[in-house]
Wavefront OBJ file of the C-alpha trace (Angstrom):
o trace
v 7.253 -13.046 -12.062
v 8.816 -9.944 -14.518
v 8.621 -9.114 -18.010
v 11.574 -8.186 -20.081
v 12.180 -5.924 -23.132
v 13.163 -3.129 -25.246
v 12.303 0.895 -24.737
v 11.571 1.336 -27.677
v 11.789 5.377 -27.082
v 16.202 4.736 -25.574
v 16.571 0.869 -26.003
v 17.429 0.555 -23.349
v 16.918 -2.480 -21.180
v 13.594 -3.277 -19.515
v 12.192 -5.442 -17.066
v 9.499 -4.454 -15.123
v 7.409 -5.812 -12.396
v 3.223 -6.689 -11.540
v 2.578 -6.004 -15.031
v 1.159 -7.733 -17.804
v 1.427 -7.259 -21.461
v -0.908 -4.544 -23.084
v -0.034 -1.900 -19.876
v 2.117 0.997 -19.977
v 5.417 1.013 -18.109
v 7.443 3.620 -17.471
v 11.400 3.613 -18.637
v 13.906 4.678 -16.237
v 16.306 5.868 -18.367
v 14.252 7.983 -20.526
v 11.062 8.836 -18.402
v 8.890 7.721 -21.058
v 5.896 5.907 -21.297
v 5.705 2.718 -23.306
v 3.076 -0.268 -23.731
v 4.298 -3.257 -22.604
v 5.157 -5.435 -26.099
v 3.610 -9.281 -26.825
v 7.703 -10.299 -27.395
v 8.170 -9.635 -23.653
v 10.634 -11.529 -21.981
v 9.164 -13.677 -18.552
v 11.818 -13.271 -16.396
v 12.216 -14.556 -12.582
v 12.096 -12.041 -10.425
v 11.228 -10.337 -6.075
v 8.473 -8.417 -4.691
v 10.764 -4.974 -4.128
v 11.062 -4.810 -0.561
v 9.920 -1.173 0.759
v 12.437 0.494 2.171
v 13.162 4.425 3.146
v 14.620 7.199 1.134
v 17.511 7.278 3.431
v 17.826 3.389 2.549
v 17.965 4.250 -1.017
v 20.547 6.783 -0.300
v 22.881 4.063 0.568
v 21.892 3.537 4.520
v 24.260 0.817 4.497
v 22.857 -2.535 4.876
v 19.828 -3.931 6.796
v 21.494 -5.272 10.129
v 23.707 -1.282 10.412
v 21.315 0.436 9.158
v 18.449 -1.102 12.365
v 21.255 -0.568 15.104
v 21.885 2.874 13.925
v 17.555 3.116 13.435
v 17.426 1.774 17.130
v 20.556 4.049 18.521
v 18.583 7.330 16.472
v 15.093 6.562 18.602
v 15.294 10.081 21.369
v 13.878 7.896 23.942
v 16.825 5.153 24.233
v 19.387 8.182 23.823
v 17.457 10.016 26.238
v 17.449 7.102 29.198
v 21.077 6.600 28.085
v 21.926 9.717 29.195
v 19.951 10.268 32.270
v 21.767 6.567 33.864
v 24.748 8.371 33.123
v 24.249 11.172 34.567
v 22.735 8.740 37.683
v 26.160 6.688 37.742
v 28.409 10.384 37.594
v 26.541 11.602 40.605
v 26.796 8.255 42.514
v 30.302 8.161 41.399
v 31.045 11.960 42.976
v 29.350 11.428 45.988
v 31.250 8.073 46.004
v 34.554 9.825 46.348
v 34.127 12.741 47.698
v 32.437 11.088 51.015
v 32.930 7.639 51.628
v 32.561 6.830 55.437
v 29.015 8.918 54.718
v 27.809 6.342 53.321
v 29.547 3.045 55.000
v 27.517 3.958 57.995
v 24.333 4.266 56.284
v 24.912 1.800 54.481
v 25.619 -0.634 57.021
v 22.019 0.289 58.971
v 20.111 0.374 55.711
v 21.555 -3.440 54.826
v 21.643 -5.239 58.725
v 25.619 -4.991 58.186
v 28.023 -4.590 60.841
v 30.393 -1.464 59.752
v 33.185 -3.692 58.785
v 31.272 -6.255 57.228
v 30.361 -2.967 54.555
v 32.240 -4.037 51.064
v 32.671 -0.989 48.819
v 30.047 -2.726 46.898
v 27.827 -1.789 48.664
v 29.169 1.922 49.514
v 28.735 2.057 46.177
v 25.682 1.038 45.244
v 24.124 3.543 48.235
v 25.720 6.155 46.662
v 23.534 4.595 43.380
v 20.357 4.728 45.993
v 20.916 8.645 47.316
v 21.922 9.205 43.038
v 17.911 8.121 41.788
v 16.487 9.836 44.811
v 18.514 13.159 44.511
v 18.169 13.054 40.212
v 14.158 12.315 40.508
v 13.669 15.472 43.380
v 12.023 12.208 46.064
v 14.124 13.076 48.645
v 14.489 10.665 51.075
v 16.519 12.087 53.692
v 17.501 8.531 54.925
v 21.389 10.248 53.919
v 22.561 13.217 53.116
v 25.965 14.914 52.618
v 28.374 16.128 55.724
v 30.415 17.734 54.251
v 31.185 21.009 52.796
v 32.619 20.278 48.540
v 29.620 16.498 49.634
v 26.743 19.542 50.164
v 28.091 21.906 46.891
v 28.219 18.581 44.793
v 25.098 17.969 46.618
v 23.332 21.387 45.152
v 24.762 20.808 41.331
v 23.340 17.098 40.600
v 20.342 18.752 42.316
v 19.471 21.352 40.006
v 20.775 19.089 36.808
v 18.578 15.649 38.011
v 15.903 18.975 38.243
v 16.560 20.259 35.025
v 17.073 17.377 33.191
v 13.119 15.746 34.457
v 11.731 18.826 32.427
v 14.017 18.098 29.726
v 13.464 14.393 29.896
v 9.258 15.165 30.833
v 9.391 17.494 27.197
v 11.385 14.078 25.363
v 8.784 11.936 26.426
v 5.366 13.696 26.195
v 6.742 14.439 22.061
v 6.935 10.790 21.961
v 3.452 9.810 22.676
v 2.181 12.253 20.954
v 4.179 10.905 17.562
v 2.420 7.513 18.521
v -0.512 8.889 17.793
v 1.198 8.946 13.975
v 1.531 4.869 14.016
v 3.892 2.831 11.175
v 2.376 0.564 10.152
v 3.409 -2.930 7.039
v 0.023 -3.136 6.350
v -3.407 -2.339 6.773
v -6.302 -3.929 8.236
v -9.187 -4.592 5.549
v -11.701 -4.949 7.598
v -11.198 -2.000 9.482
v -9.991 0.390 6.533
v -12.607 0.954 3.433
v -14.131 4.127 1.843
v -10.624 5.567 4.022
v -8.583 7.945 2.067
v -4.978 7.718 0.139
v -2.583 10.076 0.519
v 0.374 9.741 -1.906
v 2.892 11.164 -1.737
v 3.775 14.368 0.419
v 4.882 18.281 0.493
v 3.518 20.738 3.062
v 0.117 21.541 1.923
v -0.916 17.512 2.855
v -1.023 19.350 6.357
v -2.798 22.230 5.332
v -4.844 19.146 3.834
v -5.206 17.422 6.974
v -5.444 20.584 8.804
v -9.374 21.351 6.906
v -10.064 18.000 7.626
v -9.044 18.177 11.033
v -11.239 21.331 11.194
v -14.699 19.764 9.679
v -14.281 17.063 11.914
v -14.507 19.798 15.155
v -17.676 20.781 14.392
v -19.256 17.388 14.747
v -18.931 15.046 17.979
v -16.990 12.925 18.690
v -18.715 8.995 17.986
v -15.988 6.420 18.996
v -14.332 4.815 15.416
v -15.988 7.558 14.220
v -12.421 9.414 13.178
v -11.483 9.980 9.026
v -9.016 6.623 8.251
v -6.256 8.282 6.362
v -3.195 6.358 5.454
v 0.019 8.405 4.259
v 2.197 6.543 1.453
v 5.654 8.237 1.151
v 9.404 6.825 1.355
v 9.623 9.152 4.768
v 10.504 7.078 7.547
v 9.183 7.044 11.013
v 11.779 9.378 12.738
v 11.102 11.884 9.429
v 7.715 12.510 9.364
v 7.778 12.982 13.634
v 8.148 16.042 13.268
v 5.106 16.624 11.311
v 3.240 18.806 13.523
v 0.800 15.895 15.561
v -2.055 18.199 15.633
v -4.924 15.899 14.546
v -6.097 14.259 16.939
v -10.213 13.852 15.236
v -7.997 11.994 12.532
v -7.229 8.150 12.821
v -3.606 8.342 10.784
v -1.637 5.562 9.682
v 2.014 5.953 8.216
v 2.989 3.159 5.172
v 6.950 3.678 3.993
v 7.331 3.090 0.354
v 6.969 4.078 -2.790
v 3.776 4.828 -3.456
v 4.308 3.437 -7.881
v 4.274 -0.178 -7.137
v 1.496 -1.574 -6.832
v 3.059 -4.171 -3.784
v 2.874 -0.864 -1.723
v -0.562 0.554 -3.157
v -2.287 -3.121 -2.043
v -0.835 -2.267 1.451
v -2.460 0.690 1.577
v -5.737 -0.642 0.219
v -6.130 1.380 -2.862
v -9.032 -0.804 -3.932
v -11.339 -0.003 -0.606
v -10.945 3.593 -0.683
v -12.865 6.222 -0.955
v -10.485 8.373 -2.091
v -6.618 8.134 -3.435
v -4.630 11.318 -3.589
v -1.571 11.946 -5.197
v 0.346 14.433 -5.042
v 3.865 16.333 -5.443
v 6.450 14.480 -3.301
v 9.090 15.498 -1.629
v 9.666 12.287 0.157
v 12.050 10.861 -2.523
v 14.006 13.342 -2.162
v 18.177 13.596 -1.445
v 17.852 17.136 -0.974
v 14.329 18.405 0.937
v 15.448 22.231 -0.437
v 14.323 20.854 -3.948
v 10.942 21.645 -5.526
v 8.147 18.398 -4.907
v 8.962 15.550 -7.659
v 5.461 15.151 -10.291
v 8.050 11.872 -11.836
v 5.351 10.288 -9.755
v 2.093 11.215 -10.767
v 0.273 9.604 -14.462
v 2.847 6.074 -13.367
v 1.045 6.309 -9.844
v -2.620 6.139 -11.530
v -1.429 3.894 -13.910
v -0.611 1.406 -11.217
v -3.611 2.317 -9.595
v -6.112 1.186 -12.002
v -4.350 -1.799 -13.053
v -5.506 -2.184 -9.170
v -9.339 -0.550 -9.132
v -11.140 1.239 -11.819
v -14.208 2.267 -8.390
v -11.306 4.169 -6.782
v -11.881 8.020 -6.973
v -8.097 9.261 -7.474
v -7.720 13.046 -7.232
v -4.661 14.384 -8.538
v -2.380 17.807 -7.415
v -0.264 19.075 -10.605
v 1.687 22.337 -11.027
v 1.820 21.489 -15.137
v -0.960 21.981 -16.746
v 0.191 20.140 -19.925
v 0.374 17.363 -17.177
v -3.172 17.973 -16.658
v -4.646 16.022 -20.329
v -2.522 12.627 -19.644
v -4.173 12.351 -16.497
v -7.232 13.062 -17.760
v -6.066 10.201 -20.213
v -5.321 8.006 -18.012
v -8.975 8.319 -16.396
v -7.815 10.587 -13.272
v -10.872 11.918 -11.806
v -9.979 14.681 -10.924
v -7.319 17.127 -11.065
v -6.967 20.197 -9.219
v -4.203 22.783 -10.313
v -2.235 24.392 -7.775
v -3.483 28.028 -6.429
v -4.604 29.344 -3.395
v -7.306 27.373 -2.878
v -5.839 23.767 -3.781
v -5.878 22.208 -0.800
v -9.115 23.457 0.422
v -10.341 21.808 -3.218
v -8.492 18.962 -2.465
v -9.722 18.618 1.214
v -12.893 18.903 0.065
v -13.204 15.672 -2.119
v -12.194 14.216 0.585
v -15.402 15.124 2.161
v -17.292 16.561 0.429
v -17.038 14.682 -2.799
v -18.618 16.670 -5.777
v -18.553 19.898 -4.391
v -15.400 20.730 -5.580
v -16.338 20.045 -9.473
v -19.707 22.062 -8.744
v -17.417 25.611 -7.643
v -15.458 24.430 -10.810
v -18.189 25.119 -12.766
v -19.195 29.089 -10.600
v -15.900 29.634 -10.395
v -15.064 29.197 -14.267
v -16.151 32.820 -15.265
v -14.460 31.870 -18.978
v -18.232 30.213 -18.871
v -20.794 32.615 -19.843
v -24.024 30.715 -18.786
v -23.313 30.973 -15.105
v -21.569 34.175 -13.051
v -21.241 35.013 -9.781
v -21.960 38.699 -9.688
v -22.383 41.358 -6.925
v -25.146 43.846 -7.905
v -26.578 46.663 -6.079
v -29.204 46.670 -3.811
v -32.809 47.438 -6.410
v -34.044 50.707 -4.676
v -37.587 49.168 -4.063
v -36.562 46.545 -2.547
v -34.670 48.493 0.571
v -35.810 48.076 4.038
v -37.141 44.879 2.447
v -36.353 40.915 4.101
v -34.052 38.266 2.588
v -37.168 36.314 1.213
v -38.752 38.874 -0.489
v -35.280 39.559 -2.407
v -34.290 36.179 -2.567
v -37.880 35.780 -4.546
v -37.975 38.704 -6.563
v -34.170 37.887 -8.184
v -35.175 34.037 -9.255
v -38.880 34.511 -10.480
v -37.869 38.790 -12.451
v -34.233 37.917 -13.366
v -33.528 34.247 -13.194
v -30.757 34.180 -10.767
v -30.139 32.763 -7.200
v -29.383 34.382 -4.433
v -26.173 34.008 -2.005
v -26.169 36.845 -0.028
v -25.035 40.106 0.167
v -22.550 42.474 0.900
v -21.992 45.672 3.209
v -19.398 48.520 4.017
v -19.164 49.585 7.110
v -17.419 52.051 8.982
v -15.013 49.641 11.263
v -11.508 48.269 10.461
v -10.417 45.549 9.052
v -11.670 42.956 6.233
v -10.765 39.765 7.891
v -11.806 41.122 10.270
v -15.218 41.337 9.498
v -15.768 37.715 7.309
v -19.291 36.569 8.578
v -18.533 32.761 9.630
v -21.792 32.013 8.231
v -21.342 29.209 4.638
v -18.293 27.620 3.580
v -14.987 29.579 4.219
v -13.830 28.986 0.785
v -16.911 30.390 -0.818
v -16.148 33.332 1.300
v -13.084 34.397 0.542
v -14.162 33.038 -3.349
v -16.416 36.132 -2.856
v -14.022 38.986 -1.237
v -12.154 38.379 -4.373
v -14.825 38.525 -6.796
v -16.516 42.333 -5.158
v -12.561 42.937 -4.934
v -12.506 42.505 -8.725
v -16.011 44.114 -9.636
v -14.747 47.387 -8.244
v -15.996 47.515 -4.588
v -12.541 48.398 -2.877
v -11.947 49.561 1.105
v -11.224 52.703 1.773
v -9.766 54.008 5.006
v -11.572 52.572 8.131
v -14.381 50.732 6.082
v -14.533 46.904 6.070
v -16.729 44.409 3.260
v -18.987 42.586 5.917
v -20.449 39.272 3.781
v -23.515 37.236 4.670
v -23.556 33.785 2.891
v -27.075 31.945 3.242
v -29.229 34.132 6.024
v -32.309 33.513 7.610
v -35.873 34.786 5.229
v -36.453 36.996 7.547
v -33.291 38.389 7.459
v -33.861 42.252 6.972
v -31.096 44.055 4.201
v -31.633 47.968 3.202
v -30.778 49.736 0.780
v -26.296 50.066 1.430
v -26.587 46.087 0.626
v -24.686 44.048 -2.462
v -26.267 40.929 -4.029
v -24.356 38.809 -4.747
v -25.960 36.437 -7.200
v -25.189 33.229 -9.721
v -26.399 34.351 -12.520
v -27.870 32.846 -15.367
v -26.210 34.828 -19.206
v -25.884 38.254 -17.803
v -22.985 40.763 -16.657
v -22.754 42.736 -13.580
v -23.515 46.381 -16.020
v -26.499 44.512 -18.041
v -28.403 43.243 -14.043
v -27.398 46.578 -12.318
v -28.694 48.456 -15.674
v -31.929 46.382 -15.866
v -32.383 46.655 -12.316
v -32.400 50.589 -11.892
v -35.017 50.493 -14.704
v -37.098 48.806 -12.458
v -36.785 52.105 -10.047
l 1 2 3 4 5 6 7 8 9 10 11 12 13 14 15 16 17 18 19 20 21 22 23 24 25 26 27 28 29 30 31 32 33 34 35 36 37 38 39 40 41 42 43 44 45 46 47 48 49 50 51 52 53 54 55 56 57 58 59 60 61 62 63 64 65 66 67 68 69 70 71 72 73 74 75 76 77 78 79 80 81 82 83 84 85 86 87 88 89 90 91 92 93 94 95 96 97 98 99 100 101 102 103 104 105 106 107 108 109 110 111 112 113 114 115 116 117 118 119 120 121 122 123 124 125 126 127 128 129 130 131 132 133 134 135 136 137 138 139 140 141 142 143 144 145 146 147 148 149 150 151 152 153 154 155 156 157 158 159 160 161 162 163 164 165 166 167 168 169 170 171 172 173 174 175 176 177 178 179 180 181 182 183 184 185 186 187 188 189 190 191 192 193 194 195 196 197 198 199 200 201 202 203 204 205 206 207 208 209 210 211 212 213 214 215 216 217 218 219 220 221 222 223 224 225 226 227 228 229 230 231 232 233 234 235 236 237 238 239 240 241 242 243 244 245 246 247 248 249 250 251 252 253 254 255 256 257 258 259 260 261 262 263 264 265 266 267 268 269 270 271 272 273 274 275 276 277 278 279 280 281 282 283 284 285 286 287 288 289 290 291 292 293 294 295 296 297 298 299 300 301 302 303 304 305 306 307 308 309 310 311 312 313 314 315 316 317 318 319 320 321 322 323 324 325 326 327 328 329 330 331 332 333 334 335 336 337 338 339 340 341 342 343 344 345 346 347 348 349 350 351 352 353 354 355 356 357 358 359 360 361 362 363 364 365 366 367 368 369 370 371 372 373 374 375 376 377 378 379 380 381 382 383 384 385 386 387 388 389 390 391 392 393 394 395 396 397 398 399 400 401 402 403 404 405 406 407 408 409 410 411 412 413 414 415 416 417 418 419 420 421 422 423 424 425 426 427 428 429 430 431 432 433 434 435 436 437 438 439 440 441 442 443 444 445 446 447 448 449 450 451 452 453 454 455 456 457 458 459 460 461 462 463 464 465 466 467 468 469 470 471 472 473 474 475 476 477 478 479 480 481
């Protein structure tokens, strides 16, 4: 059943399904969100049908759409072309040298030459064409005339080239099969999984971060992170995404993710994290910017189903952040260069992005990420000695070191220790602190080194300091010297 009432903003009629009185609903006419009133009328309703964006744009009837999708399948098209080429080759040799194949087929099927029919001869040319196209080449029959050999050579080259093309198509389809499209998830298998609602190119970056994280772990059967992509693409459209995520168990659900029936199919009530991103799958023009119209309704729809699942929303609109938080969205990530890292961090290390946000929020003067020179008295010391000095004497935590060296490039010199995200943020902060490269210099960063790591006067200290700015910290240390 559904509820029918008038939108208080534009007075247009609204019919909402899967909602109850007192719950928020979005008007399709004006886009405003209102509360379903008590005077709403109950009307019959049918469950919404899951369709692709192409069908929503007018893809035609079910039978016609299924037929078009079947014809569009690459494997069917290429296999059909292969059969056509084989038959065409057989017709050519059947026309050029029929007597040769009549004599040959008589010995093959055990008939007298006078009893051989044209059908026998034609099927024998089909046999020759298949043997030639597949590069098997039994040699039981071959052209005798010059024109027959000429056509034979052309058919051989065509068959060899076509085998290469067909092999590539089959390989791509096998890779594409790794992204499974399903109607609903197995409730016994999918618990604490990740659901990504919507699609835009950034999703690939998020998946790549998760793939990279998994590559650093031992392979265990059944331990791959389970991810459900929910958007309005069909399988063919999403197949253009590079399939380089062999360490992730990815499935695809096609449907509008603001509909509760779709969210229930994705088992959001059992998910560990639900990520909502600006969506391009519901746009008629893929060049248009991603839409955020469904982000807030999706949060409301999820909270109607479950209040325990962590919901992380990505938005480019700072004004929308407050609305999302009021809708009990767990975390809101505003767009910047580190957005994929932060969203992946919410999935892989819940709580870590919130901690990083506090560290790098420089408006909060109680803690700052600062860069300071090495105190002269601590030159030629070990890391544990420098760490204890800052902890006991300066109420600061030493995260690591930076050092300028006469090398080539900043990016090449970054060490591999610690988190890549933290290294990038520290590099940016050091540049803001006035430590710039010149000529052949490069900046090397070491995060969390071993206790016996040897430092010298050329090392700068990367600190998480309490209530100190860079200048004050430097002045105190030079006074100690």
